[in-house]
C-alpha positions in Angstrom: 15.7 19.8 28.8 12.3 18.8 27.3 12.6 16.2 24.6 10.8 17.0 21.3 7.8 15.3 19.9 8.4 13.1 16.8 5.6 12.6 14.4 5.8 9.2 12.8 4.0 9.2 9.4 3.0 5.9 7.8 1.8 6.3 4.2 -0.5 3.4 3.3 -2.4 2.1 0.3 -4.2 -1.3 0.6 -1.6 -2.1 3.3 -3.5 -4.6 5.4 -1.0 -7.4 4.9 1.9 -5.7 6.7 0.8 -2.5 8.4 0.3 -4.0 11.8 3.9 -5.0 11.9 5.0 -1.5 10.8 2.9 0.1 13.5 4.1 -2.3 16.2 7.7 -1.4 15.3 6.9 2.2 15.8 5.0 1.7 19.1 8.0 -0.4 20.4 10.4 2.6 20.0 12.5 3.3 23.1 12.1 7.0 22.4 8.9 7.9 24.3 7.5 11.1 22.8 5.9 10.1 19.5 2.7 10.5 17.7 1.8 8.0 15.0 -0.3 9.0 12.0 -1.4 6.6 9.2 -1.9 8.6 6.0 -4.3 6.5 3.9 -4.3 7.0 0.1 -7.8 5.8 -0.5 -7.4 2.1 0.6 -10.2 -0.2 -0.3 -9.0 -3.2 1.9 -9.0 -3.6 5.7 -6.2 -1.0 6.3 -8.5 1.5 8.2 -10.0 -1.3 10.3 -6.6 -2.6 11.3 -5.5 1.0 12.2 -8.7 1.4 14.2 -7.7 -1.5 16.5 -4.9 0.7 17.9 -7.4 3.2 19.3 -6.0 6.5 20.3 -2.4 5.3 19.9 -2.5 5.8 16.2 -4.2 8.5 14.2 -5.7 8.0 10.8 -6.2 10.6 8.0 -7.4 9.7 4.5 -7.8 11.1 1.0 -8.8 9.9 -2.4 -5.9 8.1 -4.2 -3.3 10.7 -5.2 0.0 8.7 -5.0 2.8 8.2 -2.4 4.2 11.7 -2.3 0.7 13.3 -1.8 0.1 10.7 0.9 3.3 11.6 2.8 2.3 15.3 2.5 -1.1 14.5 3.9 0.7 13.0 7.0 2.9 16.1 7.3 -0.2 18.3 7.3 -1.7 16.3 10.1 1.5 16.1 12.2 2.1 18.3 15.2 5.7 17.2 16.1 8.8 19.3 15.9 10.4 16.4 14.1 9.1 14.2 11.3 9.8 10.6 10.6 8.4 8.2 7.9 7.9 4.5 7.8 6.4 2.7 4.8 3.6 0.4 5.7 5.5 -2.7 4.7 8.9 -1.8 6.4 10.2 -2.0 9.9 12.2 0.1 12.4 14.8 -1.1 14.9 13.4 -0.3 18.4 16.1 2.3 19.1 15.9 4.0 15.7 14.3 7.3 16.9 16.3 7.4 20.1 19.6 7.1 18.4 18.7 9.6 15.8 17.4 12.2 18.2 20.6 11.8 20.2 22.5 13.1 17.1 20.3 16.2 17.0 21.1 16.8 20.6 24.8 16.3 20.0 24.8 18.5 16.9 22.3 21.4 17.2 22.9 22.6 13.6 21.8 19.2 12.3 18.6 19.5 10.1 18.1 15.9 9.0 19.5 12.5 9.8 19.3 9.2 7.9 20.6 5.7 8.7 21.6 2.6 6.9 18.9 0.2 5.8 18.9 -3.5 5.0 16.5 -5.4 2.8 14.7 -8.6 3.8 12.4 -10.8 1.8 8.9 -11.9 2.4 8.5 -15.7 2.8 6.8 -15.9 -0.5 10.0 -14.7 -2.1 12.3 -17.2 -0.4 13.8 -18.2 -3.8 14.7 -14.5 -4.4 16.3 -14.2 -1.0 18.4 -17.3 -1.7 19.4 -15.8 -5.1 20.7 -12.6 -3.4 22.2 -14.2 -0.3 25.8 -13.5 -1.4 24.9 -10.5 -3.6 25.9 -6.9 -2.5 22.3 -6.0 -2.9 21.6 -7.9 0.4 24.1 -5.8 2.3 23.2 -2.8 4.4 23.1 0.4 2.3 23.1 4.2 3.0 19.4 4.9 3.4 18.7 8.1 1.5 15.0 7.3 1.7 12.0 8.5 3.7 12.0 5.3 5.8 15.3 6.1 7.5 14.8 9.9 7.7 14.2 12.0 10.8 14.1 15.7 10.0 13.2 18.9 11.7 9.7 20.1 10.7 11.3 23.5 10.0 13.4 21.9 7.2 10.2 20.9 5.3 8.9 24.4 5.8 12.2 25.8 4.4 12.7 23.5 1.3 9.2 22.2 0.7 7.4 18.9 0.8 7.5 16.0 -1.5 6.7 16.6 -5.2 3.2 15.2 -5.8 3.7 14.7 -9.6 6.3 12.0 -8.8 5.2 8.4 -8.0 8.6 6.7 -7.6 11.4 9.2 -7.1 9.8 11.8 -4.8 12.2 10.9 -2.0 15.2 11.1 -4.2 14.1 14.4 -5.6 13.6 15.7 -2.1 17.1 14.6 -1.1 18.6 16.2 -4.2 16.8 19.4 -3.5 18.0 19.3 0.1 21.6 18.8 -1.0 21.4 21.7 -3.5 20.1 24.0 -0.7 23.0 23.1 1.7 20.9 21.2 4.2 23.0 19.9 7.2 22.4 16.1 6.9 24.1 13.3 8.7 24.3 9.6 7.6 24.6 7.2 10.6 26.4 3.9 10.2 23.7 2.1 12.2 21.4 -0.2 10.4 18.0 0.9 11.8 15.5 0.3 9.0 14.5 -3.0 7.4 13.0 -2.7 3.9 10.7 -5.6 2.9 10.9 -7.0 -0.6 7.6 -8.6 -1.7 5.5 -9.1 -4.8 3.7 -5.8 -4.6 6.6 -3.3 -4.2 5.7 -0.3 -6.3 9.0 -0.1 -8.2 8.8 -3.9 -8.9 5.4 -3.5 -10.4 6.3 -0.5 -12.6 10.1 -0.7 -13.0 10.3 1.0 -16.4 8.3 4.0 -15.2 10.4 4.2 -12.1 13.7 4.3 -14.2 12.2 7.0 -16.5 11.2 9.2 -13.5 14.5 8.8 -11.8 16.4 9.9 -14.9 14.1 12.9 -15.2 14.7 14.2 -11.6 18.5 13.7 -11.9 18.5 15.6 -15.1 16.4 18.4 -13.5 18.9 18.6 -10.6 21.8 18.9 -13.0 20.1 21.7 -14.8 19.5 23.6 -11.5 23.1 23.1 -10.4 24.5 24.4 -13.6 22.1 27.4 -13.5 23.3 28.2 -10.0 27.0 27.8 -10.8 27.4 24.6 -8.8 29.6 21.8 -10.2 27.7 18.4 -10.6 29.9 16.9 -7.9 29.4 19.7 -5.4 27.7 18.9 -2.1 
């Protein structure tokens, strides 16, 4: 059986500090059939130059700054794979991430999307924060209902739509809520296959109040849609 192509989309905005590590973790995947696309949201630093060093192994598409959701959608538009995966430019994948997830699609043909657990780690500049959270539940692996853990069939995005471009913080959460409402067949793997880097410039850290407000908005909208469709709030 021919194995499918996975398009690995890396949304980036002034990501020169960490993007090489992210790209290296994609190119080190044991799953062989991938295309890598950096979707650049109008970076003004050396992001494009760093991507250019990878030559034909990594594609690069760019736009004027429109926000994270629009940048992911830019990558989706450029992708040619039957499956889509996403890695933020400051995060890392386990080398077997794609292989293990694609195995689940083979084992379960009805599966439309698959996520894994994720674990945070701290940049060296935040060593004090890492020590603070060493014995805190926040430092444990968590279910990764986030784009960085997601592998999904391209046909799923065609069915339920892309990320909402008016959202800057909760576009992934809104997409997962929408997927749940529409009965998407999604599997959460116990494997910890994504590492999320905590650093001074995390978007939600820089604009935490706006993030909380947006999250409350999309949850409220989801509840309204559920009630309108006759679903109970706890229905899956």
